[in-house]
C-alpha positions in Angstrom: 131.4 92.6 31.7 129.2 89.7 30.4 129.3 86.2 31.9 130.4 84.7 28.7 133.5 86.8 28.7 134.3 86.1 32.3 134.1 82.4 31.6 136.4 82.8 28.7 138.7 84.8 30.7 139.2 82.4 33.6 139.2 79.0 31.8 142.8 79.1 30.6 144.1 80.4 34.0 146.3 77.7 35.6 146.0 79.1 39.1 148.6 77.7 41.4 149.6 75.1 38.7 153.0 75.7 37.0 152.7 76.7 33.3 153.9 74.1 30.8 154.4 76.6 27.9 158.0 77.7 27.3 158.8 81.4 27.6 160.9 81.4 24.4 158.4 79.5 22.2 156.0 81.6 20.0 152.3 81.2 20.5 150.7 78.8 18.0 147.2 80.1 18.1 145.3 82.9 19.8 142.4 82.4 22.1 139.0 84.1 21.4 139.0 86.0 24.7 141.8 87.8 26.5 143.5 85.7 29.2 146.0 87.0 31.8 147.9 83.7 31.2 148.6 85.0 27.8 150.7 87.8 29.1 152.7 85.8 31.5 153.4 83.3 28.7 154.9 86.0 26.5 158.8 85.9 26.0 160.5 88.0 28.7 162.3 90.2 26.2 160.6 89.6 22.9 157.0 90.1 21.5 155.6 89.6 18.0 155.1 92.8 16.2 152.0 92.0 14.2 149.1 93.1 16.4 145.4 92.5 16.3 142.7 94.5 18.0 140.5 93.4 20.9 138.1 95.3 23.1 139.5 95.5 26.7 136.8 94.5 29.3 138.9 96.3 31.9 138.2 99.8 30.7 141.6 100.2 29.1 140.2 101.0 25.7 141.3 99.1 22.6 144.1 96.7 23.4 146.3 95.2 20.7 147.9 91.8 21.0 150.3 89.9 18.8 148.9 87.8 16.0 147.6 88.2 12.4 144.7 90.6 12.0 143.2 92.6 9.2 142.2 95.4 11.5 144.0 98.7 11.8 147.1 98.5 13.9 147.0 100.2 17.3 149.8 100.8 19.7 149.9 98.2 22.6 149.3 99.2 26.2 151.8 101.0 28.2 153.1 98.0 30.0 153.8 96.3 26.7 155.4 99.0 24.7 158.7 98.7 26.6 159.2 95.2 25.3 158.1 95.5 21.6 161.6 96.6 20.5 163.9 93.6 20.4 167.3 94.3 22.0 170.0 91.8 21.7 172.1 93.3 24.6 170.5 96.3 26.4 172.9 99.0 27.2 172.9 99.9 31.0 171.2 103.2 31.7 173.1 105.8 33.7 172.1 106.0 37.4 169.9 102.9 36.9 168.5 101.8 40.3 169.4 98.3 41.5 166.5 95.9 41.5 166.9 93.5 44.3 163.7 91.6 43.8 162.3 89.3 46.4 164.5 86.6 48.0 163.0 83.2 47.7 164.5 81.9 51.0 166.2 83.3 54.1 169.6 82.1 53.0 171.1 82.1 49.5 171.1 78.9 47.5 174.3 76.9 47.4 176.4 76.4 44.3 175.1 72.8 44.0 171.5 74.0 43.9 172.3 76.8 41.4 173.9 74.3 39.1 170.9 72.0 39.4 168.5 74.8 38.5 170.4 76.5 35.6 172.7 73.7 34.5 176.4 73.1 35.3 178.7 76.1 35.3 176.0 78.3 33.6 176.0 81.0 36.2 177.7 81.8 39.4 176.0 81.2 42.7 175.7 85.0 43.3 174.3 85.6 39.9 171.9 82.7 40.1 170.5 83.9 43.4 170.1 87.4 42.0 168.2 86.0 38.9 165.8 84.1 41.1 165.2 87.0 43.3 164.4 89.4 40.4 162.3 86.9 38.7 160.3 86.2 41.8 159.8 90.0 42.3 158.6 90.3 38.7 156.1 87.4 39.2 154.7 89.1 42.3 154.4 92.5 40.6 153.2 91.1 37.3 156.1 92.6 35.3 157.7 89.6 33.7 157.4 91.3 30.3 159.7 94.2 31.2 163.4 94.2 30.4 165.6 92.5 33.1 168.4 94.4 34.7 171.3 95.0 32.4 173.8 93.1 34.6 171.5 90.0 34.3 171.0 90.2 30.5 174.7 90.7 29.9 175.7 87.7 32.0 173.0 85.1 31.3 171.4 83.8 28.2 167.7 83.7 27.7 167.4 79.9 28.1 169.2 80.2 31.5 166.7 82.8 32.6 163.9 80.6 31.4 165.3 77.7 33.3 165.1 79.8 36.5 161.6 80.9 35.8 160.5 77.4 35.1 162.0 76.2 38.5 160.2 79.1 40.3 156.9 78.1 38.8 157.4 74.6 39.8 158.7 75.1 43.3 157.3 78.4 44.3 153.8 78.4 42.7 151.6 81.5 42.8 148.8 83.0 40.9 150.6 85.1 38.2 147.4 85.9 36.5 146.1 87.7 39.5 149.4 89.7 39.8 149.0 90.7 36.1 145.4 91.8 36.7 146.6 93.8 39.9 149.3 95.5 37.7 146.9 96.4 35.0 144.5 98.0 37.5 147.4 99.7 39.1 148.8 101.1 35.9 145.3 102.2 34.8 144.8 104.0 38.1 148.2 105.7 37.7 147.3 106.8 34.2 144.1 108.4 35.5 146.0 110.1 38.3 148.5 111.5 35.7 145.8 112.9 33.6 144.3 114.6 36.7 147.6 116.0 37.7 147.3 114.1 41.1 149.8 111.3 40.5 152.2 110.7 43.4 153.6 107.2 43.8 152.8 105.7 47.0 154.7 102.4 46.8 158.1 101.4 45.6 156.9 98.4 43.4 157.0 100.2 40.0 159.0 103.3 39.3 158.1 104.9 42.5 160.3 106.9 44.9 162.2 104.5 47.2 162.0 104.9 51.0 164.7 104.8 53.6 167.5 102.4 52.8 166.1 101.9 49.3 163.0 100.4 50.8 160.8 99.1 47.9 157.7 99.9 49.7 158.3 103.6 49.4 158.2 106.3 52.0 156.2 105.6 55.2 153.8 108.4 56.2 153.7 106.8 59.7 157.5 107.0 59.8 157.3 110.7 58.8 154.8 111.4 61.5 156.9 109.6 64.0 160.0 111.7 63.1 157.9 114.9 63.4 156.6 113.9 66.8 160.1 113.0 68.0 161.5 116.4 66.8 158.6 118.2 68.6 159.2 116.3 71.8 162.9 117.0 71.7 162.2 120.7 71.1 159.7 120.7 74.1 162.3 119.0 76.3 164.9 121.5 75.4 162.5 124.3 76.1 161.7 122.9 79.5 165.3 122.4 80.2 166.0 126.1 79.4 163.1 127.2 81.6 164.3 125.0 84.5 167.8 126.4 84.4 166.6 130.0 84.1 164.1 129.5 87.0 166.8 129.8 89.7 166.7 133.5 89.6 162.8 133.4 89.8 163.1 131.2 92.9 165.3 133.6 94.6 162.9 136.4 93.7 159.8 134.5 95.0 161.5 133.7 98.2 162.5 137.3 98.7 158.9 138.4 98.1 157.6 135.9 100.5 160.0 137.1 103.1 158.9 140.7 102.7 155.2 139.8 102.6 155.2 137.5 105.7 156.4 139.3 108.7 156.7 136.1 110.8 159.4 134.8 108.6 161.4 138.0 109.1 162.0 136.8 112.6 163.7 133.7 111.4 167.3 133.5 110.4 167.4 135.3 107.0 170.2 133.1 105.5 168.2 130.0 106.1 165.1 131.4 104.6 166.4 133.1 101.5 168.1 130.3 99.9 168.1 129.4 96.1 170.4 126.4 95.4 171.9 126.1 92.0 169.8 123.9 89.7 171.2 120.8 88.1 171.2 120.4 84.3 168.7 117.5 83.5 170.9 116.4 80.6 173.9 116.0 82.9 172.5 115.1 86.2 168.9 113.9 85.6 168.5 112.3 89.1 169.5 115.3 91.0 167.4 117.6 88.8 164.4 115.3 89.3 164.9 115.5 93.1 165.2 119.4 92.9 162.0 119.7 90.8 160.0 117.8 93.4 161.6 119.7 96.2 160.5 123.0 94.6 157.1 121.6 93.8 156.6 120.6 97.6 157.8 124.1 98.7 155.1 126.7 98.7 156.6 130.1 98.4 153.3 131.8 97.3 151.6 131.7 100.8 150.4 134.9 102.5 150.4 134.5 106.3 149.7 138.2 107.0 145.9 137.5 107.2 146.2 134.5 109.3 145.2 135.1 112.9 145.8 132.9 115.9 142.2 131.6 115.8 142.5 130.7 112.1 145.6 128.6 112.9 144.2 126.8 115.9 140.4 126.3 115.4 140.6 124.1 112.3 143.0 121.8 114.0 140.7 121.8 117.1 137.9 120.7 114.9 139.8 117.8 113.4 141.1 116.8 117.0 137.5 116.7 118.4 136.3 114.7 115.4 139.2 112.2 115.8 138.4 111.8 119.5 134.8 111.1 118.6 135.8 108.3 116.2 138.1 106.9 118.8 135.2 106.8 121.3 132.9 105.1 118.8 135.5 102.6 117.9 136.2 101.6 121.6 132.5 101.2 122.3 131.6 99.2 119.1 134.7 97.1 118.5 134.1 93.4 118.6 137.3 91.3 118.4 137.2 88.7 115.7 137.4 85.0 116.4 140.7 83.1 115.8 139.5 81.7 112.5 138.6 85.1 111.2 141.9 86.7 112.0 144.2 87.7 109.1 147.4 86.6 110.9 146.3 83.6 112.9 149.8 82.6 113.9 150.7 86.0 115.4 149.4 87.1 118.8 146.8 90.0 118.5 149.1 92.4 120.4 152.1 91.7 118.1 149.9 92.0 115.0 148.4 95.4 116.1 151.9 96.9 117.0 153.5 95.5 113.9 150.8 97.1 111.7 151.5 100.5 113.4 155.2 100.0 112.8 154.7 99.1 109.2 152.6 102.3 108.7 155.3 104.4 110.1 158.0 102.7 108.0 155.9 103.3 104.9 155.8 107.0 105.5 159.5 107.1 106.4 160.2 105.4 103.1 158.2 108.1 101.3 160.2 110.8 103.0 163.6 109.3 102.1 163.1 107.6 98.7 160.1 109.1 96.9 160.3 112.9 96.1 156.9 112.9 94.3 155.3 112.4 97.6 156.9 115.3 99.4 154.2 117.7 98.5 151.6 115.6 100.1 153.8 114.8 103.1 154.5 118.5 103.6 150.8 119.2 103.8 149.4 116.3 105.8 152.3 114.6 107.7 154.2 117.4 109.4 152.8 120.2 111.6 153.9 123.7 110.5 152.4 126.5 112.8 153.1 129.4 110.4 150.7 127.9 107.8 149.1 124.7 109.4 146.9 122.2 107.7 144.3 120.8 110.0 144.7 117.2 109.0 148.4 117.3 109.8 147.5 116.7 113.5 146.6 113.2 112.5 149.2 112.5 109.8 152.1 113.7 111.8 151.6 110.9 114.4 152.8 108.4 111.7 155.6 110.6 110.3 159.4 110.3 110.8 162.3 111.8 108.8 165.2 110.4 110.7 166.2 106.9 111.3 167.1 107.5 115.0 163.8 109.1 115.7 161.9 106.3 114.1 163.9 103.5 115.7 163.6 105.0 119.2 159.8 105.4 119.0 159.2 102.0 117.4 161.3 100.1 120.1 159.4 101.8 122.9 156.1 101.1 121.1 157.0 97.4 120.8 158.0 96.8 124.5 155.3 99.0 126.0 152.6 98.6 123.4 152.5 94.8 123.4 152.2 94.6 127.2 149.6 97.2 127.4 147.6 95.7 124.5 147.5 92.3 126.2 146.1 94.1 129.3 143.4 96.4 127.8 142.7 94.8 124.4 142.8 96.1 120.8 139.4 98.0 121.2 140.9 100.2 123.9 144.6 100.2 122.6 144.0 101.7 119.2 141.8 104.6 120.4 144.3 105.4 123.2 147.1 105.4 120.7 145.4 107.7 118.3 143.8 110.0 120.9 147.2 110.5 122.6 148.9 111.2 119.3 146.3 113.7 118.1 146.1 115.6 121.4 149.8 115.7 121.6 150.1 117.2 118.1 147.4 119.7 118.8 149.0 120.7 122.0 152.3 121.2 120.3 150.7 123.3 117.5 148.7 125.4 120.0 151.7 126.1 122.2 153.9 127.1 119.3 151.3 129.4 117.9 150.6 131.1 121.2 154.4 131.5 121.8 154.9 132.8 118.3 157.3 130.0 117.5 155.8 129.8 113.9 158.8 128.3 112.1 159.1 125.3 114.5 157.9 122.1 112.8 156.7 118.9 114.6 156.2 115.3 113.6 156.6 111.8 115.0 154.7 109.2 117.2 156.2 110.4 120.4 153.0 111.9 121.7 151.1 108.7 121.0 153.8 106.6 122.7 153.9 109.0 125.7 150.2 108.3 126.2 150.9 104.5 126.1 153.6 105.0 128.7 151.5 107.1 131.0 148.5 104.6 130.8 150.9 101.7 131.6 152.3 103.5 134.6 148.9 104.6 135.9 147.4 101.1 135.5 150.4 99.9 137.6 150.6 102.8 139.9 151.3 100.7 142.9 153.5 98.1 141.2 157.2 98.3 141.1 158.5 99.0 137.6 162.1 98.6 136.5 163.8 98.9 133.0 163.7 95.6 131.2 167.3 95.9 129.9 168.8 95.8 133.4 170.3 92.6 134.9 168.0 90.7 137.1 170.0 91.4 140.3 169.8 95.1 139.7 166.0 95.1 139.0 165.3 94.8 142.8 167.4 97.8 143.6 166.6 100.1 140.7 162.8 100.0 140.6 160.0 102.5 141.3 156.2 102.4 141.5 154.4 103.4 138.4 153.1 106.6 139.7 156.6 107.7 140.8 158.0 106.7 137.4 155.5 108.8 135.6 156.0 111.7 137.9 159.7 111.7 137.2 159.2 111.6 133.4 156.8 114.5 133.4 159.1 116.6 135.6 161.9 115.9 133.2 159.9 117.1 130.2 158.7 120.2 132.0 162.3 121.1 133.1 163.6 120.5 129.6 160.8 122.7 128.2 161.8 125.8 130.2 165.5 125.4 130.4 167.7 127.1 127.8 170.0 124.0 127.5 168.4 121.1 125.8 169.9 117.7 125.1 168.0 117.1 121.9 165.4 118.7 119.7 162.4 117.1 121.3 158.8 118.2 121.1 158.1 118.4 124.8 154.7 120.0 124.3 153.6 116.9 122.3 155.0 114.6 125.0 153.2 116.4 127.7 149.9 116.3 125.8 150.4 112.5 125.3 151.2 112.0 129.0 148.1 113.9 130.0 145.9 111.9 127.7 147.2 108.5 128.8 146.9 109.4 132.5 143.3 110.6 132.2 142.3 107.6 130.2 144.0 105.2 132.6 142.3 106.8 135.6 138.9 106.5 133.9 139.6 102.8 132.9 140.7 101.9 136.4 137.7 103.5 137.9 135.4 101.8 135.5 137.2 98.4 136.0 136.9 98.7 139.8 133.3 99.6 139.5 132.6 96.5 137.3 134.5 94.2 139.6 132.5 95.4 142.6 129.2 95.0 140.7 130.1 91.4 139.8 131.1 90.6 143.4 127.7 92.0 144.5 125.9 89.8 142.0 127.8 86.6 143.1 126.5 86.7 146.7 128.2 85.5 149.8 129.0 82.0 148.7 130.2 83.3 145.3 132.6 85.8 146.9 134.0 83.1 149.2 134.7 80.7 146.3 136.0 83.5 144.1 138.5 84.7 146.8 
């Protein structure tokens, strides 16, 4: 395309300015170059039949336009041939699609506004709004020269339609020339696609297949992909649901095989081991099905305990226990208490802050047991001691694990009353190592005792061993002091009291008797308690001896006068 032609092409384009040429008036003269404004100024339903030939710069071949010419007559382009024949009243085509156009506003115009645009009582408000919508759509698509819908041409005269178009050009300005050019390019591309046999309309603007709910933009490929993906996901969910419901028989078979493979389980009550509960339908009871899924996921039925010896059950836990004791010793030797300004909870005493942190950790694990089934698999491995197939780290995790409210509440109450007093006396650097060492040794003692006595199906968890160590340490540190329960009235405390060593001896005797008697008050892990008492008593004896030795050394360093004033 030459520069001269492009200048001639764009000069007459009014751009966003409304056209002043009437649609129903015939052109007086023809321009020397082709202008898109010429096409939009043609009558909507009528064209002159005398053509002249021009060379199209758009690659459309020879275009013919109205006007006198001595050249040979050629047929007009495809988008003009539909309007060459003049029709006074177009007859409606059967199954003609309804053209809705593009609304000019969110709400239809009122009757007063319609009368102002088209003239008094020329058209009804509904028809006036439809005419404006269709004309606006034609302006956007560059198809003003095509026949209007039959319901409009039958009900409205040409000058009424022209009034609506003039109002749109004045109040809704747009570049109609650009729309015409876009239409020319679109039709040219569609003609090429037809010639290649590849034509498939992709939009609903111009004789294309409409989309859902007569969407003028055509069928959405993304919507098709979405529907396919949704159908695939529904099929997968249905398949998983069937597999889930059919897995009940497989569960029974797996548990039966595990029972036959593991001779230790055969000694346990068979009705309690071989248990396959009916599975809930996810579509009817989704919450129960979700809980059952995680329950089965946390239950390991594929274990083989026939090759597990006593040493393989005990030695890994012994290694973890020794490592934990080493960490406790390092912490006790290197801990430096922070200053008041560096503490996280400045308004809470250090003893209360330490004990509350331990209680919070126990509450967190209890919450996971009760309300979060996805955590059951992890909890079954590391937060409960199972002698038949033990995990070494469970001797540490079980110290902070509780499954019953009564068990948790009892341990935490004792921890608060004993732990805060002991913490104030020995400090955080000694309290935390004592708590952890007592709990780990108590768990290891329980595991070892149950393995050696072949009680492999007994499980153990809880902070009882650690709390037993704190109680034993408190009693040993106050072995010569009278101890009395804090909940007794003051007048009773003088009568009902005992020295710390006597109180500890009574507790240990009770645990030992309960361990070997066939009648037990509650399902308590007495082995863990005894391990905790032993740890606390040994630690307290060492702590008292070290404390007395340091006091004696300080007294010797003070001299005679210092000892007199210190006394």
